[in-house]
DRENBAFI-91749 format. One record per residue: residue number from 1; residue in one letter; chain; x, y, z of N, C-alpha, C in turn. Coordinates in steps of 0.2 Angstrom, whole numbers, plus 5000, padded with zeros to 4 digits. Layout:
<pts>
resi NUM | resn A | chain A | n.px X | n.py Y | n.pz Z | ca.px X | ca.py Y | ca.pz Z | c.px X | c.py Y | c.pz Z
...
</pts>
This chain:
<pts>
resi 1 | resn X | chain A | n.px 5416 | n.py 5505 | n.pz 5382 | ca.px 5410 | ca.py 5508 | ca.pz 5378 | c.px 5410 | c.py 5508 | c.pz 5372
resi 2 | resn X | chain A | n.px 5408 | n.py 5505 | n.pz 5368 | ca.px 5407 | ca.py 5504 | ca.pz 5361 | c.px 5403 | c.py 5511 | c.pz 5356
resi 3 | resn X | chain A | n.px 5405 | n.py 5513 | n.pz 5351 | ca.px 5402 | ca.py 5518 | ca.pz 5349 | c.px 5398 | c.py 5518 | c.pz 5344
resi 4 | resn X | chain A | n.px 5393 | n.py 5514 | n.pz 5346 | ca.px 5386 | ca.py 5513 | ca.pz 5342 | c.px 5383 | c.py 5518 | c.pz 5341
resi 5 | resn X | chain A | n.px 5379 | n.py 5518 | n.pz 5336 | ca.px 5374 | ca.py 5523 | ca.pz 5336 | c.px 5368 | c.py 5521 | c.pz 5336
resi 6 | resn X | chain A | n.px 5360 | n.py 5521 | n.pz 5337 | ca.px 5361 | ca.py 5527 | ca.pz 5343 | c.px 5364 | c.py 5525 | c.pz 5349
resi 7 | resn X | chain A | n.px 5369 | n.py 5532 | n.pz 5353 | ca.px 5371 | ca.py 5530 | ca.pz 5361 | c.px 5365 | c.py 5529 | c.pz 5364
resi 8 | resn X | chain A | n.px 5367 | n.py 5525 | n.pz 5371 | ca.px 5363 | ca.py 5527 | ca.pz 5376 | c.px 5358 | c.py 5532 | c.pz 5379
resi 9 | resn X | chain A | n.px 5361 | n.py 5538 | n.pz 5378 | ca.px 5357 | ca.py 5543 | ca.pz 5378 | c.px 5354 | c.py 5546 | c.pz 5375
resi 10 | resn X | chain A | n.px 5356 | n.py 5544 | n.pz 5367 | ca.px 5351 | ca.py 5546 | ca.pz 5363 | c.px 5345 | c.py 5540 | c.pz 5362
resi 11 | resn X | chain A | n.px 5347 | n.py 5536 | n.pz 5364 | ca.px 5340 | ca.py 5531 | ca.pz 5364 | c.px 5335 | c.py 5531 | c.pz 5371
resi 12 | resn X | chain A | n.px 5339 | n.py 5535 | n.pz 5378 | ca.px 5336 | ca.py 5538 | ca.pz 5382 | c.px 5331 | c.py 5547 | c.pz 5380
resi 13 | resn X | chain A | n.px 5332 | n.py 5547 | n.pz 5375 | ca.px 5330 | ca.py 5553 | ca.pz 5376 | c.px 5326 | c.py 5553 | c.pz 5369
resi 14 | resn X | chain A | n.px 5325 | n.py 5548 | n.pz 5365 | ca.px 5321 | ca.py 5546 | ca.pz 5361 | c.px 5313 | c.py 5543 | c.pz 5366
resi 15 | resn X | chain A | n.px 5317 | n.py 5540 | n.pz 5371 | ca.px 5310 | ca.py 5536 | ca.pz 5373 | c.px 5305 | c.py 5541 | c.pz 5375
resi 16 | resn X | chain A | n.px 5308 | n.py 5546 | n.pz 5380 | ca.px 5306 | ca.py 5551 | ca.pz 5384 | c.px 5304 | c.py 5554 | c.pz 5379
resi 17 | resn X | chain A | n.px 5305 | n.py 5556 | n.pz 5374 | ca.px 5302 | ca.py 5561 | ca.pz 5368 | c.px 5295 | c.py 5556 | c.pz 5366
resi 18 | resn X | chain A | n.px 5295 | n.py 5549 | n.pz 5364 | ca.px 5289 | ca.py 5547 | ca.pz 5362 | c.px 5286 | c.py 5546 | c.pz 5370
resi 19 | resn X | chain A | n.px 5287 | n.py 5547 | n.pz 5376 | ca.px 5281 | ca.py 5545 | ca.pz 5381 | c.px 5279 | c.py 5549 | c.pz 5381
resi 20 | resn X | chain A | n.px 5284 | n.py 5558 | n.pz 5382 | ca.px 5280 | ca.py 5564 | ca.pz 5383 | c.px 5275 | c.py 5565 | c.pz 5377
resi 21 | resn X | chain A | n.px 5277 | n.py 5564 | n.pz 5371 | ca.px 5270 | ca.py 5567 | ca.pz 5364 | c.px 5265 | c.py 5564 | c.pz 5363
resi 22 | resn X | chain A | n.px 5267 | n.py 5557 | n.pz 5362 | ca.px 5264 | ca.py 5550 | ca.pz 5360 | c.px 5259 | c.py 5547 | c.pz 5366
resi 23 | resn X | chain A | n.px 5261 | n.py 5546 | n.pz 5370 | ca.px 5260 | ca.py 5542 | ca.pz 5378 | c.px 5255 | c.py 5547 | c.pz 5379
resi 24 | resn X | chain A | n.px 5259 | n.py 5551 | n.pz 5386 | ca.px 5258 | ca.py 5555 | ca.pz 5391 | c.px 5252 | c.py 5558 | c.pz 5389
resi 25 | resn X | chain A | n.px 5249 | n.py 5562 | n.pz 5382 | ca.px 5245 | ca.py 5564 | ca.pz 5381 | c.px 5236 | c.py 5561 | c.pz 5382
resi 26 | resn X | chain A | n.px 5238 | n.py 5554 | n.pz 5380 | ca.px 5233 | ca.py 5550 | ca.pz 5380 | c.px 5230 | c.py 5546 | c.pz 5385
resi 27 | resn X | chain A | n.px 5232 | n.py 5547 | n.pz 5390 | ca.px 5233 | ca.py 5542 | ca.pz 5397 | c.px 5229 | c.py 5549 | c.pz 5401
resi 28 | resn X | chain A | n.px 5226 | n.py 5545 | n.pz 5408 | ca.px 5224 | ca.py 5550 | ca.pz 5411 | c.px 5224 | c.py 5546 | c.pz 5418
resi 29 | resn X | chain A | n.px 5223 | n.py 5549 | n.pz 5424 | ca.px 5223 | ca.py 5545 | ca.pz 5432 | c.px 5229 | c.py 5540 | c.pz 5433
resi 30 | resn X | chain A | n.px 5229 | n.py 5535 | n.pz 5435 | ca.px 5235 | ca.py 5531 | ca.pz 5437 | c.px 5240 | c.py 5531 | c.pz 5432
resi 31 | resn X | chain A | n.px 5237 | n.py 5530 | n.pz 5426 | ca.px 5241 | ca.py 5529 | ca.pz 5420 | c.px 5247 | c.py 5533 | c.pz 5420
resi 32 | resn X | chain A | n.px 5243 | n.py 5538 | n.pz 5421 | ca.px 5248 | ca.py 5545 | ca.pz 5417 | c.px 5252 | c.py 5546 | c.pz 5422
resi 33 | resn X | chain A | n.px 5251 | n.py 5547 | n.pz 5429 | ca.px 5255 | ca.py 5547 | ca.pz 5434 | c.px 5261 | c.py 5543 | c.pz 5431
resi 34 | resn X | chain A | n.px 5258 | n.py 5534 | n.pz 5431 | ca.px 5266 | ca.py 5530 | ca.pz 5430 | c.px 5269 | c.py 5532 | c.pz 5425
resi 35 | resn X | chain A | n.px 5267 | n.py 5536 | n.pz 5419 | ca.px 5270 | ca.py 5536 | ca.pz 5413 | c.px 5275 | c.py 5543 | c.pz 5416
resi 36 | resn X | chain A | n.px 5272 | n.py 5548 | n.pz 5420 | ca.px 5277 | ca.py 5553 | ca.pz 5424 | c.px 5283 | c.py 5549 | c.pz 5425
resi 37 | resn X | chain A | n.px 5281 | n.py 5545 | n.pz 5432 | ca.px 5286 | ca.py 5542 | ca.pz 5435 | c.px 5291 | c.py 5540 | c.pz 5431
resi 38 | resn X | chain A | n.px 5290 | n.py 5535 | n.pz 5427 | ca.px 5294 | ca.py 5533 | ca.pz 5422 | c.px 5300 | c.py 5539 | c.pz 5419
resi 39 | resn X | chain A | n.px 5295 | n.py 5543 | n.pz 5417 | ca.px 5300 | ca.py 5550 | ca.pz 5412 | c.px 5305 | c.py 5551 | c.pz 5417
resi 40 | resn X | chain A | n.px 5303 | n.py 5553 | n.pz 5424 | ca.px 5306 | ca.py 5555 | ca.pz 5429 | c.px 5314 | c.py 5551 | c.pz 5429
resi 41 | resn X | chain A | n.px 5313 | n.py 5544 | n.pz 5430 | ca.px 5315 | ca.py 5539 | ca.pz 5430 | c.px 5322 | c.py 5538 | c.pz 5426
resi 42 | resn X | chain A | n.px 5318 | n.py 5541 | n.pz 5420 | ca.px 5322 | ca.py 5541 | ca.pz 5414 | c.px 5326 | c.py 5546 | c.pz 5413
resi 43 | resn X | chain A | n.px 5324 | n.py 5552 | n.pz 5416 | ca.px 5328 | ca.py 5558 | ca.pz 5416 | c.px 5335 | c.py 5558 | c.pz 5420
resi 44 | resn X | chain A | n.px 5334 | n.py 5553 | n.pz 5425 | ca.px 5339 | ca.py 5553 | ca.pz 5430 | c.px 5345 | c.py 5549 | c.pz 5427
resi 45 | resn X | chain A | n.px 5341 | n.py 5542 | n.pz 5425 | ca.px 5347 | ca.py 5540 | ca.pz 5421 | c.px 5350 | c.py 5542 | c.pz 5415
resi 46 | resn X | chain A | n.px 5348 | n.py 5547 | n.pz 5411 | ca.px 5352 | ca.py 5551 | ca.pz 5407 | c.px 5357 | c.py 5555 | c.pz 5410
resi 47 | resn X | chain A | n.px 5355 | n.py 5559 | n.pz 5416 | ca.px 5360 | ca.py 5561 | ca.pz 5417 | c.px 5364 | c.py 5560 | c.pz 5422
resi 48 | resn X | chain A | n.px 5364 | n.py 5551 | n.pz 5424 | ca.px 5369 | ca.py 5549 | ca.pz 5427 | c.px 5375 | c.py 5547 | c.pz 5421
resi 49 | resn X | chain A | n.px 5370 | n.py 5544 | n.pz 5416 | ca.px 5376 | ca.py 5542 | ca.pz 5409 | c.px 5379 | c.py 5550 | c.pz 5409
resi 50 | resn X | chain A | n.px 5376 | n.py 5555 | n.pz 5409 | ca.px 5383 | ca.py 5563 | ca.pz 5405 | c.px 5386 | c.py 5561 | c.pz 5411
resi 51 | resn X | chain A | n.px 5384 | n.py 5559 | n.pz 5417 | ca.px 5390 | ca.py 5566 | ca.pz 5421 | c.px 5392 | c.py 5561 | c.pz 5428
resi 52 | resn X | chain A | n.px 5388 | n.py 5554 | n.pz 5429 | ca.px 5393 | ca.py 5550 | ca.pz 5432 | c.px 5400 | c.py 5549 | c.pz 5435
resi 53 | resn X | chain A | n.px 5402 | n.py 5546 | n.pz 5428 | ca.px 5410 | ca.py 5547 | ca.pz 5428 | c.px 5416 | c.py 5549 | c.pz 5431
resi 54 | resn X | chain A | n.px 5411 | n.py 5558 | n.pz 5428 | ca.px 5415 | ca.py 5564 | ca.pz 5432 | c.px 5415 | c.py 5564 | c.pz 5437
resi 55 | resn X | chain A | n.px 5409 | n.py 5565 | n.pz 5441 | ca.px 5407 | ca.py 5565 | ca.pz 5448 | c.px 5412 | c.py 5561 | c.pz 5452
resi 56 | resn X | chain A | n.px 5409 | n.py 5554 | n.pz 5450 | ca.px 5414 | ca.py 5548 | ca.pz 5455 | c.px 5422 | c.py 5551 | c.pz 5454
resi 57 | resn X | chain A | n.px 5423 | n.py 5554 | n.pz 5448 | ca.px 5431 | ca.py 5553 | ca.pz 5448 | c.px 5433 | c.py 5559 | c.pz 5451
resi 58 | resn X | chain A | n.px 5427 | n.py 5564 | n.pz 5451 | ca.px 5431 | ca.py 5570 | ca.pz 5459 | c.px 5430 | c.py 5568 | c.pz 5465
resi 59 | resn X | chain A | n.px 5426 | n.py 5566 | n.pz 5467 | ca.px 5422 | ca.py 5562 | ca.pz 5472 | c.px 5429 | c.py 5557 | c.pz 5476
resi 60 | resn X | chain A | n.px 5431 | n.py 5555 | n.pz 5473 | ca.px 5438 | ca.py 5550 | ca.pz 5472 | c.px 5444 | c.py 5556 | c.pz 5474
resi 61 | resn X | chain A | n.px 5445 | n.py 5561 | n.pz 5471 | ca.px 5450 | ca.py 5563 | ca.pz 5471 | c.px 5450 | c.py 5570 | c.pz 5477
resi 62 | resn X | chain A | n.px 5442 | n.py 5569 | n.pz 5480 | ca.px 5442 | ca.py 5573 | ca.pz 5486 | c.px 5444 | c.py 5569 | c.pz 5493
resi 63 | resn X | chain A | n.px 5441 | n.py 5565 | n.pz 5491 | ca.px 5443 | ca.py 5559 | ca.pz 5497 | c.px 5450 | c.py 5557 | c.pz 5497
resi 64 | resn X | chain A | n.px 5453 | n.py 5556 | n.pz 5492 | ca.px 5459 | ca.py 5554 | ca.pz 5492 | c.px 5466 | c.py 5563 | c.pz 5496
resi 65 | resn X | chain A | n.px 5462 | n.py 5565 | n.pz 5496 | ca.px 5463 | ca.py 5575 | ca.pz 5498 | c.px 5462 | c.py 5573 | c.pz 5505
resi 66 | resn X | chain A | n.px 5458 | n.py 5570 | n.pz 5505 | ca.px 5454 | ca.py 5572 | ca.pz 5515 | c.px 5457 | c.py 5567 | c.pz 5519
resi 67 | resn X | chain A | n.px 5457 | n.py 5559 | n.pz 5515 | ca.px 5460 | ca.py 5557 | ca.pz 5520 | c.px 5468 | c.py 5555 | c.pz 5520
resi 68 | resn X | chain A | n.px 5470 | n.py 5558 | n.pz 5515 | ca.px 5479 | ca.py 5555 | ca.pz 5513 | c.px 5477 | c.py 5549 | c.pz 5513
resi 69 | resn X | chain A | n.px 5475 | n.py 5545 | n.pz 5508 | ca.px 5476 | ca.py 5538 | ca.pz 5507 | c.px 5473 | c.py 5537 | c.pz 5500
resi 70 | resn X | chain A | n.px 5474 | n.py 5531 | n.pz 5496 | ca.px 5472 | ca.py 5531 | ca.pz 5489 | c.px 5467 | c.py 5522 | c.pz 5490
resi 71 | resn X | chain A | n.px 5465 | n.py 5519 | n.pz 5484 | ca.px 5459 | ca.py 5516 | ca.pz 5483 | c.px 5456 | c.py 5517 | c.pz 5481
resi 72 | resn X | chain A | n.px 5450 | n.py 5514 | n.pz 5479 | ca.px 5444 | ca.py 5516 | ca.pz 5475 | c.px 5439 | c.py 5520 | c.pz 5478
resi 73 | resn X | chain A | n.px 5434 | n.py 5521 | n.pz 5478 | ca.px 5431 | ca.py 5526 | ca.pz 5479 | c.px 5427 | c.py 5524 | c.pz 5483
resi 74 | resn X | chain A | n.px 5425 | n.py 5518 | n.pz 5484 | ca.px 5420 | ca.py 5512 | ca.pz 5489 | c.px 5424 | c.py 5512 | c.pz 5495
resi 75 | resn X | chain A | n.px 5432 | n.py 5509 | n.pz 5492 | ca.px 5436 | ca.py 5509 | ca.pz 5500 | c.px 5439 | c.py 5515 | c.pz 5504
resi 76 | resn X | chain A | n.px 5437 | n.py 5520 | n.pz 5498 | ca.px 5440 | ca.py 5528 | ca.pz 5502 | c.px 5432 | c.py 5529 | c.pz 5505
resi 77 | resn X | chain A | n.px 5426 | n.py 5530 | n.pz 5505 | ca.px 5420 | ca.py 5531 | ca.pz 5508 | c.px 5419 | c.py 5525 | c.pz 5513
resi 78 | resn X | chain A | n.px 5424 | n.py 5519 | n.pz 5513 | ca.px 5420 | ca.py 5514 | ca.pz 5520 | c.px 5425 | c.py 5517 | c.pz 5524
resi 79 | resn X | chain A | n.px 5431 | n.py 5521 | n.pz 5519 | ca.px 5436 | ca.py 5523 | ca.pz 5526 | c.px 5434 | c.py 5531 | c.pz 5529
resi 80 | resn X | chain A | n.px 5430 | n.py 5531 | n.pz 5527 | ca.px 5429 | ca.py 5540 | ca.pz 5528 | c.px 5423 | c.py 5538 | c.pz 5534
resi 81 | resn X | chain A | n.px 5420 | n.py 5532 | n.pz 5533 | ca.px 5414 | ca.py 5529 | ca.pz 5536 | c.px 5415 | c.py 5528 | c.pz 5543
resi 82 | resn X | chain A | n.px 5422 | n.py 5525 | n.pz 5543 | ca.px 5427 | ca.py 5521 | ca.pz 5548 | c.px 5429 | c.py 5528 | c.pz 5553
resi 83 | resn X | chain A | n.px 5432 | n.py 5533 | n.pz 5549 | ca.px 5433 | ca.py 5537 | ca.pz 5554 | c.px 5430 | c.py 5543 | c.pz 5555
resi 84 | resn X | chain A | n.px 5423 | n.py 5542 | n.pz 5553 | ca.px 5418 | ca.py 5545 | ca.pz 5556 | c.px 5416 | c.py 5542 | c.pz 5561
resi 85 | resn X | chain A | n.px 5416 | n.py 5533 | n.pz 5560 | ca.px 5414 | ca.py 5533 | ca.pz 5568 | c.px 5418 | c.py 5533 | c.pz 5572
resi 86 | resn X | chain A | n.px 5424 | n.py 5533 | n.pz 5573 | ca.px 5432 | ca.py 5534 | ca.pz 5576 | c.px 5429 | c.py 5541 | c.pz 5580
resi 87 | resn X | chain A | n.px 5427 | n.py 5545 | n.pz 5578 | ca.px 5427 | ca.py 5553 | ca.pz 5578 | c.px 5433 | c.py 5555 | c.pz 5578
resi 88 | resn X | chain A | n.px 5439 | n.py 5552 | n.pz 5572 | ca.px 5444 | ca.py 5555 | ca.pz 5569 | c.px 5443 | c.py 5559 | c.pz 5563
resi 89 | resn X | chain A | n.px 5436 | n.py 5561 | n.pz 5563 | ca.px 5431 | ca.py 5565 | ca.pz 5556 | c.px 5425 | c.py 5567 | c.pz 5561
resi 90 | resn X | chain A | n.px 5425 | n.py 5574 | n.pz 5562 | ca.px 5419 | ca.py 5577 | ca.pz 5564 | c.px 5417 | c.py 5582 | c.pz 5560
resi 91 | resn X | chain A | n.px 5410 | n.py 5584 | n.pz 5562 | ca.px 5406 | ca.py 5589 | ca.pz 5558 | c.px 5409 | c.py 5596 | c.pz 5559
resi 92 | resn X | chain A | n.px 5416 | n.py 5598 | n.pz 5564 | ca.px 5418 | ca.py 5604 | ca.pz 5564 | c.px 5425 | c.py 5604 | c.pz 5558
resi 93 | resn X | chain A | n.px 5428 | n.py 5599 | n.pz 5554 | ca.px 5433 | ca.py 5595 | ca.pz 5551 | c.px 5430 | c.py 5601 | c.pz 5544
resi 94 | resn X | chain A | n.px 5430 | n.py 5606 | n.pz 5541 | ca.px 5427 | ca.py 5611 | ca.pz 5537 | c.px 5430 | c.py 5608 | c.pz 5529
resi 95 | resn X | chain A | n.px 5435 | n.py 5603 | n.pz 5530 | ca.px 5437 | ca.py 5601 | ca.pz 5521 | c.px 5431 | c.py 5594 | c.pz 5522
resi 96 | resn X | chain A | n.px 5429 | n.py 5590 | n.pz 5528 | ca.px 5424 | ca.py 5584 | ca.pz 5528 | c.px 5416 | c.py 5589 | c.pz 5527
resi 97 | resn X | chain A | n.px 5417 | n.py 5594 | n.pz 5529 | ca.px 5408 | ca.py 5597 | ca.pz 5526 | c.px 5410 | c.py 5601 | c.pz 5519
resi 98 | resn X | chain A | n.px 5414 | n.py 5601 | n.pz 5516 | ca.px 5417 | ca.py 5607 | ca.pz 5511 | c.px 5416 | c.py 5600 | c.pz 5503
resi 99 | resn X | chain A | n.px 5420 | n.py 5589 | n.pz 5507 | ca.px 5417 | ca.py 5584 | ca.pz 5502 | c.px 5408 | c.py 5585 | c.pz 5502
resi 100 | resn X | chain A | n.px 5408 | n.py 5584 | n.pz 5508 | ca.px 5400 | ca.py 5581 | ca.pz 5509 | c.px 5396 | c.py 5587 | c.pz 5506
resi 101 | resn X | chain A | n.px 5397 | n.py 5593 | n.pz 5506 | ca.px 5392 | ca.py 5597 | ca.pz 5502 | c.px 5394 | c.py 5596 | c.pz 5496
resi 102 | resn X | chain A | n.px 5400 | n.py 5594 | n.pz 5496 | ca.px 5401 | ca.py 5595 | ca.pz 5486 | c.px 5399 | c.py 5588 | c.pz 5482
resi 103 | resn X | chain A | n.px 5398 | n.py 5581 | n.pz 5485 | ca.px 5396 | ca.py 5575 | ca.pz 5485 | c.px 5387 | c.py 5577 | c.pz 5484
resi 104 | resn X | chain A | n.px 5384 | n.py 5579 | n.pz 5489 | ca.px 5378 | ca.py 5579 | ca.pz 5488 | c.px 5375 | c.py 5585 | c.pz 5484
resi 105 | resn X | chain A | n.px 5380 | n.py 5588 | n.pz 5481 | ca.px 5378 | ca.py 5593 | ca.pz 5476 | c.px 5377 | c.py 5588 | c.pz 5466
resi 106 | resn X | chain A | n.px 5383 | n.py 5583 | n.pz 5469 | ca.px 5382 | ca.py 5583 | ca.pz 5463 | c.px 5378 | c.py 5575 | c.pz 5460
resi 107 | resn X | chain A | n.px 5374 | n.py 5572 | n.pz 5467 | ca.px 5369 | ca.py 5568 | ca.pz 5469 | c.px 5362 | c.py 5572 | c.pz 5467
resi 108 | resn X | chain A | n.px 5364 | n.py 5576 | n.pz 5469 | ca.px 5356 | ca.py 5583 | ca.pz 5466 | c.px 5356 | c.py 5584 | c.pz 5459
resi 109 | resn X | chain A | n.px 5361 | n.py 5585 | n.pz 5456 | ca.px 5364 | ca.py 5586 | ca.pz 5449 | c.px 5361 | c.py 5580 | c.pz 5444
resi 110 | resn X | chain A | n.px 5361 | n.py 5575 | n.pz 5449 | ca.px 5356 | ca.py 5569 | ca.pz 5442 | c.px 5351 | c.py 5568 | c.pz 5446
resi 111 | resn X | chain A | n.px 5350 | n.py 5567 | n.pz 5453 | ca.px 5344 | ca.py 5565 | ca.pz 5455 | c.px 5337 | c.py 5571 | c.pz 5455
resi 112 | resn X | chain A | n.px 5339 | n.py 5575 | n.pz 5457 | ca.px 5334 | ca.py 5582 | ca.pz 5454 | c.px 5335 | c.py 5586 | c.pz 5455
resi 113 | resn X | chain A | n.px 5337 | n.py 5590 | n.pz 5447 | ca.px 5343 | ca.py 5597 | ca.pz 5446 | c.px 5338 | c.py 5602 | c.pz 5446
resi 114 | resn X | chain A | n.px 5332 | n.py 5600 | n.pz 5446 | ca.px 5325 | ca.py 5608 | ca.pz 5446 | c.px 5323 | c.py 5609 | c.pz 5454
resi 115 | resn X | chain A | n.px 5328 | n.py 5606 | n.pz 5458 | ca.px 5324 | ca.py 5606 | ca.pz 5466 | c.px 5328 | c.py 5615 | c.pz 5468
resi 116 | resn X | chain A | n.px 5323 | n.py 5616 | n.pz 5470 | ca.px 5323 | ca.py 5623 | ca.pz 5474 | c.px 5329 | c.py 5626 | c.pz 5477
resi 117 | resn X | chain A | n.px 5331 | n.py 5620 | n.pz 5482 | ca.px 5337 | ca.py 5621 | ca.pz 5486 | c.px 5342 | c.py 5621 | c.pz 5483
resi 118 | resn X | chain A | n.px 5342 | n.py 5616 | n.pz 5477 | ca.px 5349 | ca.py 5614 | ca.pz 5477 | c.px 5349 | c.py 5617 | c.pz 5471
resi 119 | resn X | chain A | n.px 5345 | n.py 5621 | n.pz 5468 | ca.px 5347 | ca.py 5628 | ca.pz 5460 | c.px 5349 | c.py 5634 | c.pz 5466
resi 120 | resn X | chain A | n.px 5347 | n.py 5636 | n.pz 5472 | ca.px 5350 | ca.py 5642 | ca.pz 5476 | c.px 5356 | c.py 5640 | c.pz 5479
resi 121 | resn X | chain A | n.px 5357 | n.py 5633 | n.pz 5481 | ca.px 5363 | ca.py 5632 | ca.pz 5481 | c.px 5369 | c.py 5633 | c.pz 5479
resi 122 | resn X | chain A | n.px 5366 | n.py 5630 | n.pz 5471 | ca.px 5372 | ca.py 5631 | ca.pz 5466 | c.px 5373 | c.py 5636 | c.pz 5465
resi 123 | resn X | chain A | n.px 5370 | n.py 5642 | n.pz 5464 | ca.px 5371 | ca.py 5650 | ca.pz 5465 | c.px 5373 | c.py 5652 | c.pz 5473
resi 124 | resn X | chain A | n.px 5374 | n.py 5650 | n.pz 5477 | ca.px 5378 | ca.py 5651 | ca.pz 5481 | c.px 5387 | c.py 5650 | c.pz 5484
resi 125 | resn X | chain A | n.px 5390 | n.py 5656 | n.pz 5483 | ca.px 5398 | ca.py 5654 | ca.pz 5483 | c.px 5399 | c.py 5647 | c.pz 5488
</pts>
């Protein structure tokens, strides 16, 4: 990715700040709600830009260890799904459960990092 300034993250931050400070206070009703939804979406995009590569790499590494196979993350997920369908991987497999937990936690860190259950799970060992 080019190292142009402002970065994608900086642009998103500027748009969010503008919408929060200048636009949102002037709105009410449905328009205000729609801007709040847009701000939530921009937050998700910003968090994804910041951490998706790291989360994807960690997921791929876990899948490789779990499945004893190589390939892209998408290929490994298809293989995992096939093994689950074939009952070669089940909910009794602690490594599978841990992989699914960590993958879900990664998704939640992007989609809804203020969700109470996510915050509680983050604090648990």
